[in-house]
C-alpha positions in Angstrom: 93.7 2.2 41.4 93.4 5.4 38.4 94.5 8.9 38.7 90.5 10.3 38.3 89.7 7.5 41.2 92.4 8.8 43.8 91.2 12.0 43.1 87.4 11.1 43.4 88.6 9.5 46.9 90.4 12.4 47.8 87.3 14.9 47.2 85.2 12.8 49.1 87.5 12.1 52.0 88.3 16.2 52.1 86.6 18.0 55.1 83.5 19.4 54.8 82.5 17.4 51.6 79.0 15.6 51.6 79.6 12.5 50.4 76.5 11.4 47.5 75.1 8.9 50.1 74.8 11.5 52.9 73.4 14.2 50.1 70.8 11.8 48.9 69.6 11.2 52.7 69.7 14.7 53.4 67.2 15.5 49.8 65.2 12.9 50.8 64.7 14.3 54.1 64.5 17.8 52.8 61.5 16.6 50.4 59.4 14.7 53.3 60.2 17.8 54.9 58.5 20.2 52.3 55.9 18.0 52.4 54.8 17.5 55.8 54.5 21.3 56.1 52.6 21.8 53.3 50.3 19.5 54.5 50.2 20.9 57.9 49.6 24.7 56.2 46.8 22.9 54.2 45.7 21.5 57.5 45.3 25.1 59.1 42.9 26.2 56.5 40.7 23.5 57.1 40.8 23.6 61.1 42.8 26.6 63.0 41.0 29.5 61.1 39.6 30.9 64.7 41.7 34.3 66.2 43.4 32.7 69.2 42.4 34.9 71.1 38.9 33.2 71.0 40.4 30.1 71.9 38.0 29.6 74.9 34.9 29.2 72.7 36.5 25.8 70.5 35.8 22.9 72.0 37.8 19.2 72.0 35.9 17.1 69.3 34.0 14.4 71.3 33.7 11.8 68.4 35.0 10.8 65.1 32.4 13.2 63.0 33.5 16.4 64.9 37.1 15.2 64.6 37.2 14.7 60.2 33.8 17.1 60.0 33.4 19.7 63.0 35.3 22.9 62.8 37.7 24.2 64.4 40.0 22.1 66.4 41.8 23.5 69.3 44.8 25.4 68.4 47.2 23.7 70.6 47.0 21.0 68.5 48.4 23.1 65.7 52.0 24.4 67.9 52.2 21.1 68.8 52.7 20.0 65.1 54.6 23.2 64.7 57.0 22.3 67.5 57.8 18.8 65.6 58.1 20.7 62.1 60.7 23.3 63.8 62.8 20.6 65.2 62.8 19.0 62.2 63.3 22.0 59.9 66.5 22.7 62.0 68.1 19.5 60.9 67.4 19.8 57.1 68.0 24.0 57.3 70.6 25.4 55.1 72.4 28.3 56.4 74.5 29.9 53.7 72.2 32.5 52.5 72.3 36.4 50.8 69.8 38.7 51.6 69.8 41.6 54.0 71.0 40.8 57.6 68.3 43.5 58.9 65.4 42.5 57.0 65.8 38.9 58.2 66.2 40.3 61.7 62.8 42.3 61.8 60.6 39.1 62.8 62.8 38.6 65.7 62.4 42.1 66.4 59.1 42.7 66.1 58.7 39.3 68.1 60.8 40.9 70.7 58.9 44.2 71.1 55.5 42.1 71.2 56.9 40.2 74.2 58.6 44.1 75.7 54.8 45.3 75.3 53.3 42.4 77.0 54.6 43.7 80.3 52.2 46.5 80.3 49.2 44.7 79.3 45.8 45.4 79.9 44.6 41.8 79.9 46.7 38.7 79.8 44.0 37.1 79.0 43.9 38.5 75.2 48.1 38.9 75.3 48.8 35.4 76.3 47.0 33.3 73.4 48.2 36.5 70.5 52.0 36.0 72.0 51.7 31.9 71.4 50.3 33.0 67.7 53.1 35.1 66.8 55.5 33.0 68.0 54.0 30.7 65.7 54.4 33.3 62.9 57.8 33.8 63.2 58.4 30.3 63.0 56.5 30.2 60.2 58.6 32.7 58.4 62.2 31.1 59.3 61.3 28.0 58.2 60.3 28.8 55.0 63.5 31.0 54.7 66.1 28.3 56.0 64.6 24.9 55.4 62.6 25.5 52.1 64.2 28.9 50.5 66.7 26.9 48.4 64.0 24.7 46.7 62.9 26.4 43.5 60.0 24.6 42.8 58.4 23.9 46.0 56.1 20.3 44.4 55.8 18.4 47.4 55.1 21.4 49.6 52.1 22.7 47.3 50.5 19.5 47.2 49.0 19.2 50.6 48.8 23.2 50.7 46.8 22.9 47.1 44.8 20.0 48.8 43.8 21.8 51.9 42.4 24.9 50.3 40.6 22.9 47.2 38.9 21.4 50.1 38.3 24.9 51.8 36.6 25.5 48.7 34.4 22.6 48.6 33.0 23.4 51.7 32.2 27.1 50.3 29.7 25.4 47.6 28.7 23.2 50.2 27.9 26.2 52.1 26.1 28.4 49.7 24.1 25.3 47.9 22.1 24.3 51.4 25.1 24.3 53.9 24.5 27.5 55.6 21.3 26.9 56.4 21.6 23.2 57.3 24.1 24.6 60.1 21.7 27.4 61.2 19.5 24.7 61.9 22.0 22.5 63.6 22.8 25.1 65.6 19.2 26.3 67.1 19.2 22.3 68.2 22.5 22.0 69.6 23.5 25.3 71.0 23.6 24.2 74.7 26.2 21.5 73.9 28.0 23.7 71.2 28.2 26.6 73.9 28.1 25.2 77.4 28.1 28.0 79.5 25.1 30.1 77.5 28.0 32.6 76.6 27.6 32.8 72.1 30.3 34.8 70.8 28.6 38.0 69.0 30.5 37.7 66.0 29.2 33.5 65.5 25.6 34.9 65.9 26.0 37.5 63.1 27.5 35.1 60.8 25.1 32.6 61.4 22.1 35.4 60.0 24.2 36.1 57.2 24.1 34.0 53.9 27.8 35.3 52.8 29.7 31.9 52.9 32.9 31.8 54.7 34.2 28.3 53.9 36.7 26.8 56.9 38.1 30.6 57.6 36.5 32.9 60.2 34.3 34.8 58.4 33.5 36.4 54.8 36.1 38.3 54.6 39.2 35.8 55.6 37.7 33.5 52.8 38.8 36.6 50.4 42.0 37.1 52.4 42.8 33.3 51.6 41.9 33.0 47.8 44.1 36.3 47.5 46.9 34.8 49.0 46.8 31.5 47.7 44.6 30.9 44.4 47.8 33.0 42.2 50.2 30.5 43.5 48.7 27.7 42.9 47.3 28.2 39.8 51.3 28.8 39.2 51.9 25.9 40.9 49.7 24.3 39.0 51.0 25.3 35.3 54.6 24.0 36.4 53.6 20.3 36.9 54.5 19.3 33.5 55.7 15.9 34.3 52.2 14.7 35.7 49.4 16.5 33.5 49.4 17.3 29.8 48.5 20.6 28.6 45.3 20.1 28.6 45.2 18.4 31.6 46.7 21.4 33.2 44.8 24.3 31.6 41.7 22.3 32.9 42.8 22.0 36.4 43.8 25.3 36.6 40.5 26.8 34.9 38.4 24.3 37.6 40.5 25.6 40.1 39.9 29.3 39.4 36.4 28.7 39.3 36.2 27.6 42.3 37.9 29.9 44.5 36.5 33.4 42.1 32.6 31.4 43.1 33.4 31.5 46.7 34.8 35.0 46.7 31.7 36.3 44.9 29.7 34.6 47.2 31.6 35.5 50.5 30.3 39.5 49.0 33.9 40.6 50.1 34.0 44.0 48.4 37.6 44.4 49.4 38.3 41.0 48.5 36.7 41.6 45.4 38.6 44.8 44.1 42.0 43.5 45.5 41.7 41.1 43.2 40.9 42.7 40.4 44.5 44.7 41.4 46.4 41.5 41.4 44.9 40.7 37.9 46.0 44.2 36.5 49.9 43.5 37.6 49.5 39.9 36.2 48.0 41.2 32.9 51.5 43.9 32.9 53.8 40.8 32.8 52.5 39.1 29.6 54.3 39.6 26.5 51.7 41.9 24.6 51.8 45.1 23.0 51.3 48.2 25.5 48.1 48.7 23.1 46.8 45.9 23.9 47.1 45.7 27.5 45.5 49.4 27.6 42.5 47.7 26.0 42.0 44.6 28.0 42.7 46.4 31.6 40.1 49.1 30.1 37.6 46.4 29.5 38.6 44.3 32.8 38.1 47.8 34.8 34.8 48.1 33.3 33.4 45.0 33.8 34.7 44.4 37.0 33.4 47.6 38.2 30.3 47.2 36.9 29.9 43.8 38.7 31.2 45.4 41.7 28.7 48.2 41.7 25.7 45.9 40.5 26.6 43.4 43.5 26.9 46.0 46.3 25.1 48.8 45.3 22.1 47.9 48.0 25.2 47.9 50.1 26.4 51.5 49.7 22.5 52.8 49.5 22.5 51.6 53.0 25.0 54.0 53.7 27.8 51.1 53.9 27.9 50.7 57.4 31.0 48.2 57.9 32.8 50.9 56.0 31.8 53.6 58.7 32.5 51.7 61.5 35.7 50.8 60.4 37.0 54.7 60.6 35.9 54.7 64.4 37.9 51.6 64.8 41.0 53.3 63.3 39.9 56.5 64.9 40.0 54.9 68.3 43.1 52.8 67.6 45.2 56.1 66.6 43.9 57.5 69.9 44.9 54.8 71.9 48.3 54.7 70.3 48.7 58.4 70.9 48.0 58.1 74.5 50.4 54.8 74.9 52.9 55.5 72.1 55.9 53.3 73.4 54.3 50.2 74.4 50.5 50.3 73.4 48.1 48.6 75.7 49.5 44.9 75.1 49.2 42.8 72.0 45.7 41.6 70.9 43.9 44.1 73.8 42.3 46.3 71.3 38.9 45.6 72.3 39.9 46.6 75.9 40.5 50.4 74.7 37.6 50.6 71.9 35.4 49.6 74.7 36.2 52.7 76.3 36.2 55.0 73.6 34.0 53.9 70.7 31.1 55.7 69.9 27.4 54.5 71.2 25.9 54.0 67.9 29.2 51.8 66.7 29.3 48.3 66.7 31.5 46.4 69.4 34.8 45.0 68.1 37.6 42.6 69.0 40.1 43.8 66.8 41.2 46.8 64.7 40.5 45.8 61.0 43.6 47.2 60.5 46.6 45.2 61.7 49.1 48.1 61.1 46.9 50.5 63.2 46.1 47.2 65.7 50.3 47.2 65.8 50.4 50.5 67.1 47.2 50.5 69.3 48.1 47.4 71.0 52.5 47.6 70.8 52.9 51.5 70.5 54.5 53.1 67.6 57.8 50.7 67.5 55.5 48.0 67.6 53.8 49.2 64.1 57.3 50.9 62.6 59.1 47.2 62.8 56.0 45.4 61.7 55.3 48.0 58.7 59.1 47.6 57.7 59.1 44.4 57.8 55.8 43.5 55.6 56.9 46.0 53.1 60.5 45.2 53.2 59.9 41.8 52.4 57.4 43.0 49.3 59.6 45.6 48.3 62.6 43.3 48.1 61.7 40.5 46.5 59.1 42.2 43.8 59.8 40.6 41.0 59.5 43.6 38.2 62.8 44.4 36.5 64.6 41.3 36.7 68.2 41.2 35.1 70.6 38.6 35.4 74.1 38.8 36.8 75.4 35.4 36.5 78.3 35.5 33.6 78.1 31.9 33.6 74.1 31.8 32.5 74.9 35.1 29.7 77.7 32.5 28.1 75.4 29.4 27.9 72.6 31.6 26.4 75.0 32.9 23.8 76.3 29.7 23.2 72.7 28.4 21.9 72.6 31.8 20.2 69.3 32.7 21.9 68.8 36.8 22.6 69.3 37.7 26.3 67.1 40.5 27.3 69.1 42.1 30.6 65.4 43.2 31.9 63.8 39.1 32.4 65.7 36.9 35.3 65.8 33.5 35.3 63.6 31.1 33.0 59.9 32.0 32.4 58.7 29.5 34.1 60.8 29.8 37.0 60.1 33.6 36.6 56.0 33.4 36.8 55.9 30.9 40.2 57.8 33.1 42.0 55.9 35.9 40.8 52.6 34.4 41.5 53.8 33.7 44.9 54.8 37.4 45.1 51.6 38.6 44.0 49.5 36.3 47.0 51.6 37.8 49.4 50.9 41.4 48.1 47.3 40.7 48.0 47.5 39.1 52.0 49.6 42.4 52.3 47.3 44.8 51.2 43.8 43.5 52.5 45.5 43.9 56.4 44.2 48.0 55.6 40.7 46.7 56.3 41.4 43.6 57.9 42.9 41.3 60.7 44.6 38.5 58.6 47.7 38.8 60.9 45.3 37.3 63.7 44.1 34.5 61.6 46.7 31.2 61.7 45.0 29.7 58.6 46.1 33.4 56.8 48.9 34.1 58.9 51.1 31.2 59.0 51.2 30.1 55.3 51.7 33.9 54.6 54.9 34.3 56.8 56.1 30.6 55.4 55.5 32.4 52.0 57.6 35.1 52.8 60.1 33.6 54.2 60.8 31.6 50.9 60.6 34.5 48.8 63.1 36.4 50.7 65.6 33.4 50.8 64.6 32.8 46.8 65.6 36.3 45.6 69.3 36.3 47.4 69.5 32.8 45.9 68.8 33.3 42.1 71.3 35.0 40.5 69.1 38.3 39.6 68.9 41.4 41.2 66.6 44.6 40.6 67.4 46.4 37.5 68.0 50.1 37.9 
């Protein structure tokens, strides 16, 4: 045996060394796990858009038509799938990581405080489903961190999630071009079968009376939340599919996807969603390799066009007095009052409606959730619960913020010098990897900001993908040989 072969044999037999066969087997398992997790989250967009606290109105599909085309499915089905994915994820997880330990522990601390708060709940029927959902959120974060975090491109992951997103957008188009009216007729004919006990949720009646589309999401504003969260990342993933499509094909796919999603956002008539999308677009524009004068000109033009279109679309709403805005102020006032009277543990997870029924103004509309997840945490689980949750969301967004990257790898700098390429210490990684990371971060930022006026935390089809992507961002930030420049 040659000396080279002897050294190779010794390395293969050394403790802790994975043989090529074992490594290949684990790589295949990771790829399949990545694909199935993406498919699961794509399925949540289509079938698990209801808040868990409204699960009592969800019925099991009676036939194949309801199974495929009916909406939604019982959330217990999602929990069963997630348990399988959690077990599978543990087998492919990588436990060597670099990130702040406190940031990694915050989801568990937040969930532990929710459990503690639940001991003082004023309504266990609301708190129980919320705790199950919060546990699923934390599970998704750690799956994204430990099982997906070392995967750079997430090619297989985005296949399923993109398919679910595009199908949801297709439903939105169908609703705009006659589907909503057909749904209203179906509801009138089969109301007794859909709601056998005769108790129809007021939210459902309001949704059926409106022409605002909601696709497969809970209501129009959560559709906007789905667009904010996933559109940037999906466009980024399509731009990276260089092995599958030509430049022209990728451009066409991105244009059609953006058109479908932006049309759905417009037809949802979500005012906050439109303003947030403008803000995210401006952030993306700042990263383009353009002169500051050109950027300023483009930003000014976008602001004029965007705000003019916003006012033209919603001027009647403001003329009527912006009733939904004033209603939110009343929700927030009640949440703050509840947090003041129950500062330590709150009234229990997802119990804001109980407190609000006693604090609401006579003219205000009843609601189940605060329309501000950060204030809802203060009301439901006290000041500590809100602080932990805010620290977690803000910590992930700030820690993974991809602005002002700089390289730390001497080997990478040496390779660049050998190729005689100029090295810019303010830019990290390759352009493709940097933009994909930025696109995912941009979507998470949009979701986090929308929580100041909505309840995205309580919608599985929004919260589960968001927590998964936050886990991936946190792990990838530690994996990348980059850091924030001082």
